[in-house]
C-alpha positions in Angstrom: -49.3 -32.2 -62.3 -51.5 -33.1 -59.4 -50.1 -36.7 -59.1 -46.9 -36.8 -57.1 -44.5 -39.8 -57.3 -42.8 -40.6 -54.0 -40.4 -43.3 -55.2 -37.5 -41.4 -53.7 -39.1 -41.7 -50.2 -39.5 -45.5 -50.5 -36.0 -45.9 -52.0 -34.6 -44.1 -48.9 -36.6 -46.3 -46.5 -35.5 -49.4 -48.3 -31.9 -48.2 -48.6 -32.0 -49.1 -52.3 -30.4 -47.3 -55.3 -32.3 -46.3 -58.4 -30.1 -48.7 -60.4 -30.9 -51.6 -58.2 -34.6 -50.9 -58.3 -34.5 -50.6 -62.1 -32.7 -53.9 -62.4 -35.1 -55.7 -60.0 -38.2 -54.2 -61.6 -37.0 -54.8 -65.2 -37.1 -51.3 -66.6 -34.3 -49.0 -67.7 -32.8 -46.5 -65.2 -33.8 -43.8 -67.7 -37.5 -44.8 -67.6 -37.4 -45.1 -63.9 -35.9 -41.6 -63.6 -38.8 -40.3 -65.8 -41.3 -41.8 -63.5 -39.4 -40.9 -60.3 -39.1 -37.2 -61.4 -42.8 -36.9 -62.2 -42.3 -36.5 -65.9 -44.2 -39.6 -66.9 -47.7 -39.2 -68.4 -48.7 -42.8 -67.6 -47.6 -45.9 -65.8 -48.5 -49.4 -66.6 -50.2 -51.4 -63.9 -47.7 -54.2 -64.4 -44.9 -51.7 -63.7 -46.6 -50.3 -60.7 -47.2 -53.9 -59.4 -43.5 -54.7 -59.9 -42.5 -51.6 -58.1 -44.8 -52.4 -55.2 -43.5 -56.0 -55.1 -39.8 -55.0 -55.0 -40.3 -52.2 -52.6 -42.8 -54.2 -50.4 -45.4 -51.4 -50.4 -48.8 -50.3 -51.6 -49.5 -48.1 -54.7 -50.6 -45.3 -52.4 -47.2 -45.2 -50.8 -45.7 -44.4 -54.3 -48.4 -42.1 -55.7 -50.5 -39.4 -54.2 -52.8 -36.7 -55.3 -52.0 -33.1 -54.6 -54.3 -30.3 -55.7 -52.8 -27.6 -57.9 -53.1 -24.0 -56.6 -56.3 -22.4 -57.7 -57.6 -25.6 -59.3 -61.2 -26.4 -58.7 -62.3 -30.0 -58.1 -64.9 -31.3 -60.5 
């Protein structure tokens, strides 16, 4: 998938565990793991906003676009 999730990077910078982040954001650790590992098909803006608030960051620090090999841009 061309959208890469960099929650691990921000967790390391903030010295925070996945469990702590899940508790503070109000989602289950399992759902956070799905998002963190790039297996999510969608993310709610409310969840993204909560992640940014807790991690004190911008959405672009958590999500980035990376072109797939051989993929043409529209």
